MILO-333654 format. One record per atom (N, C-alpha, C): x, y, z; residue in three letters. Coordinates in steps of 0.1 Angstrom, whole numbers, plus 2048, in hexadecimal, padded with zeros to 3 digits. Layout:
N
XYZALA...
END
This chain:
177
7C479B748MET7D379C74CMET7D67A975BMET7D879C769ASP7DB7AD76EASP7EB7A976FASP7F27B0766GLU8017AD76BGLU8047BB76EGLU8167BB773VAL81C7C577AVAL8207CB771VAL81D7DB771ASN81F7E776AASN8297EC773ASN8357F276FILE837800778ILE83880B76FILE82F813772VAL83282476AVAL83A82E770VAL83C835765GLU843846772GLU83884A77AGLU83C84F783TYR83685A78DTYR831862788TYR81E86178DASP81586B787ASP813871794ASP812880798PRO8108867A4PRO80388A7A8PRO7FC884797GLN7EA88179BGLN7E58757A9GLN7F58697AETRP7EF8617B6TRP7EE8697C2TRP7F18737C7GLN7EB87B7D1GLN7E087E7D1GLN7D98827C7THR7CC8857C9THR7C687C7CBTHR7CB8717BDLEU7C28667C1LEU7C28617CDLEU7C885D7D5PHE7CC8597E5PHE7C28637ECPHE7C786E7EFALA7BD8777F4ALA7B08767F1ALA7AA8787E6GLN79B8757E3GLN7948667EAGLN7A285B7EAGLU79B8507EFGLU79B84C7F6GLU7A2856805ALA7A7856813ALA79B85E811ALA79386480FGLU78986F810GLU77C865812GLU77585F804HIS771855804HIS76B84C811HIS77C843812ILE77B83981EILE77683E82BILE77A84782DTRP779852839TRP76C852839TRP769853831GLN755855834GLN74F84C833GLN753840828VAL748835832VAL75282E83EVAL75982E842LEU75D82584ELEU75F82C85CLEU75F83E859GLY760844868GLY766842871GLY76A84D87CASN772852882ASN77284988FASN76783F893ASN76483889CASN773829896ASN775828891LEU77E81B88DLEU789820885LEU78A82A87FVAL79782D871VAL79A837884VAL7AD834882VAL7B6839884VAL7BD843881VAL7BC83E871GLU7C4847866GLU7C9840858GLU7CC84784DILE7CA840840ILE7D7846842ILE7DC83C836GLU7E9842833GLU7EF83F825GLU7F484681CHIS7F783E80BHIS80583E812HIS80583080AILE81282880FILE8118217FDILE8248197FDGLY8238157F4GLY82A8207E7GLY83081A7E1SER8378247D8SER8338307D1SER8228317CFTHR81D83D7CBTHR81D8457D6THR81E8467DFALA82184D7EBALA82E8527E6ALA83584B7E2VAL8428587E2VAL84585A7D5VAL84C86A7D8PRO8478717CAPRO85586C7C2PRO85086D7B8GLY85B86D7AEGLY85F8607A8GLY8588537AAMET85C8487AEMET8548447A2MET85383979DALA84F833793ALA84882579CALA83A824796ALA83881F7A1ALA82A813794ALA82580579DLYS818803793LYS81080A797LYS80580F792PRO80281F793PRO7F081579CPRO7F480F7A5VAL7E780D7B0VAL7EF8197BCVAL7E08197C3ILE7E48257CCILE7E081A7D8ILE7F08167E1ASP7E68137F0ASP7E88167F1ASP7DA814802ILE7D781E80EILE7D4814815ILE7DC81E823MET7DC80F833MET7D481D839MET7CA81083DVAL7C3816844VAL7C3810853VAL7CA81D85DGLY7CD81286AGLY7BD812870GLY7B880B878VAL7AC809881VAL7AE80688EVAL7A2806898ARG7A78038A2ARG7A57F48A7ARG79C7EC89DSER79C7E189FSER79A7D7894SER7A27D2891LEU79D7C9888LEU78E7C3885LEU7917B9890VAL7817B4893VAL7787BD88FVAL7777CD892GLY76B7D3895GLY76B7D5880GLY7767D687BALA7797D5871ALA7747D2867ALA7717C386ALYS76D7BB85FLYS7577BF85BLYS7557CA867SER7437CC85FSER74A7DB858SER7567DE851THR7547E7844THR7547E3837THR7547D183BILE7577CE82FILE7487D1821ILE7407D3822PRO7347DA81EPRO7357E7819PRO73C7EE825ALA73F80181CALA7437FA817ALA7557F6816LEU7627F780ELEU75F7F57FALEU7527EA7FCGLU74C7E27F1GLU7457EA7EEGLU73D7F37F2SER7337FE7EBSER73B80A7E4SER74C80B7E9LEU7538127E1LEU7558097D5LEU7588037D5GLY75E7FC7CAGLY7667EE7C9GLY76D7F17D7TYR7777E97DETYR7717D57DETYR77B7CD7D9VAL77A7BD7DBVAL7807B97E8VAL77A7B27F2TYR77E7AD7FDTYR78D7A27FBTYR7987A1801TRP7997917FCTRP79D78C809TRP78E78780AARG78B77C811ARG793770816ARG79D76A809GLU7A476280EGLU7B1768813GLU7B477181AASN7C477781AASN7C7770824ASN7D576A824PRO7DB76282APRO7DC766839PRO7E2778839ASP7E277E844ASP7D578184CASP7D577885BPRO7CE77F864PRO7CD78F867PRO7DC794866GLY7DC7A186DGLY7DA7A9865GLY7CF7AA859ARG7CE7B3852ARG7C27B1847ARG7BF7BC843MET7B57BA83AMET7B57C382EMET7B47B7821PHE7B97BD811PHE7AE7BC80CPHE7A57D0803PHE79E7D07FBPHE7A67D27EDPHE7A07D07E1VAL7A47D67D6VAL7997DA7CEVAL79E7E57C7LYS7947EB7BBLYS79C7E87AFLYS7937E77A8GLY7947EB797GLY79A7DB78FGLY79D7D279BMET7A27C379AMET79B7BA790MET7A07B8784PRO7987B377CPRO78F7A4783PRO78B79B781PRO77D7A4776PRO7767AB778PRO7777B1782TYR7707BC78ATYR7737CA784TYR7817CF77DGLY77F7D8773GLY7907D376AGLY7907E1764LYS79E7E4759LYS7AC7DD766LYS7AC7E276BGLN7B87E0773GLN7B77E5785GLN7BE7E078CARG7BD7E7798ARG7C27F6795ARG7B97FD79DTHR7C18107A5THR7C680F7B2THR7BC8087BBHIS7BD8097C8HIS7BD8007CFHIS7CA7FC7DBHIS7C67F07E6HIS7C67F37F2HIS7BF7F17F9VAL7BA7F8807VAL7BE7ED80FVAL7CC7F281CHIS7CE7E6821HIS7C97F0832HIS7C37E4838ILE7BF7EA845ILE7C07E3852ILE7C87E8856VAL7CF7E1864VAL7CD7E9871VAL7D17E287AGLU7D07E8887GLU7DA7EE889GLU7D77FB88FVAL7E480688FVAL7ED7FE89AVAL7F57F8898ASN7FF7EC8A0ASN80D7F3895ASN8167EA89ASER8257EB891SER8257EA87DSER8187E187BGLU81F7DE870GLU8197ED868GLU80B7F686BPHE80880286APHE81780E86DPHE81D80B875TRP828814876TRP83081286ETRP834802868GLU8437FD864GLU83C7FF853GLU83580184FARG82D803845ARG82F81183DARG82D81984CLYS82D82A849LYS83B82F848LYS842829852LEU852828851LEU85682B849LEU85881C83CPHE85E819834PHE85A825827PHE84F82A828CYS84A83181CCYS85383E81ECYS85084482FASP85784A833ASP86885382EASP86E845831TYR87D84682FTYR87E846822TYR875841816LEU87A84080BLEU874854801LEU86985A806ARG86D866807ARG87486C809ARG87E867817ARG88787381BARG895869812ARG89586480FHIS8A485C80AHIS8A585E7F9HIS8A08637F1PRO89E8627E1PRO8A885B7DAPRO8AF8557DEGLU8BD84E7DAGLU8B88417E0GLU8AF83B7E6GLU8AE8327E8GLU8A382E7E6GLU8988357DEALA88B8357DAALA8928327C8ALA89A8347C9LYS8A08307BBLYS8A38287B9LYS8AB8217C4ARG8B18127C1ARG8A08097C3ARG89880B7CBTYR88D8057CBTYR8848077BFTYR8838117B4GLU87C8107ABGLU8848037A1GLU89080479CALA89A7FD798ALA8947F079CALA8937ED7AALEU8977E07A8LEU8827D97A3LEU87D7E47A9LYS86C7E17A3LYS8707E1797LYS8747E678BARG8727E877EARG87B7DA77BARG8867D5783ASP88B7C877CASP8847BD77FASP87A7BE78ALEU8717B078ELEU8637B5786LEU85E7BC785ALA8567BE77CALA85B7BB769ALA8627BB76AALA8687B275BALA86B7A5757ALA86B79F768SER86C79576BSER86378B76DSER859795773PHE84B78C77BPHE83E794775PHE84179A767ARG8307A0763ARG82C796769ARG824789767SER819787765SER81577D773SER81E77F77EASP82377878DASP825783798ASP81678F79BARG81B7967ABARG8227917B2ARG81A7817B5GLU82077A7C3GLU83377D7C3GLU8347747BCALA8477787B8ALA84A7867B4ALA84078C7B1TYR84C7A27ADTYR8497A87BCTYR8407A07C7THR83F7A67D2THR8487A07DATHR8477947DBASN85578B7DFASN86078F7E0ASN8627917D3GLY8707957D0GLY8737A57D4GLY86D7AE7D8LYS8737B97E1LYS8747B77F2LYS8707AA7F3ASN86B7A8803ASN87D7AB808ASN8877A4807ASP8967A680BASP89B7B880AASP8957B87FETYR8977C87FDTYR8907D2805TYR8867CE80DILE87E7D3818ILE8827D7823ILE8847C9825ARG88C7C8832ARG8987CD838ARG89D7CE82BALA8A97D782EALA8AE7E3832ALA8A17F0828VAL89B7F9828VAL8987FE835VAL88A7F2839MET8877F5845MET8947F7853MET89C7EE852SER8AB7E985CSER8AB7FC863SER8AD7FE851LYS8B880E84ELYS8AB81A855LYS89F815851ALA897822855ALA894823864ALA89581486AGLN892815879GLN8A1818886GLN8AD81587BCYS8B781B87FCYS8B6828884CYS8B382B874GLU8AE83C876GLU8A5845880GLU89E83C881GLU88F83E888GLU896841896GLU89E83689AMET8A88368A9MET8AE8428AAMET8B28458A3GLU8BE8508A2GLU8BA85A8A9GLU8AD86189DLYS8A886D8A2LYS8A28688B2LYS89E8628B7LYS8978608C7LYS8A685E8CELYS8AF85C8C7GLY8B98678D1GLY8BC8538D8GLY
END
């Protein structure tokens, strides 16, 4: 069973990200990859989360990234070929039946608005611990309601994420003057 399970923050998540990012750089190389970011709740110090490290790989070309599927599979990732979002490639490590539980997600996107929006969301939560606590409470409520339904759990966060993104974008515009 691949249930939604929220656990207390683990400082080891930062190390796990750094180690995995290094492996990804090694197999994908600098010709394709522009930036690798730790995203998602495990990237926000102090925030409880699903114990899955979300890694966003910003690439120059998503078409060019298709050739990297075997390299990521060699690291233990499974590629979601039926992903309905044509703007990204999605890989999972450890997901049943290939492992006991998910440990890592890799989101490959072109360095465009989605890349910067996801980064902006995490950065905003890092700067605003009170907002991170609200997000954590929402995730705990959703996990209790949708423990066996990852899609409903994820969809339940959408309105909140949009609201936070609006705040984060306003804050960014104020910084730029």
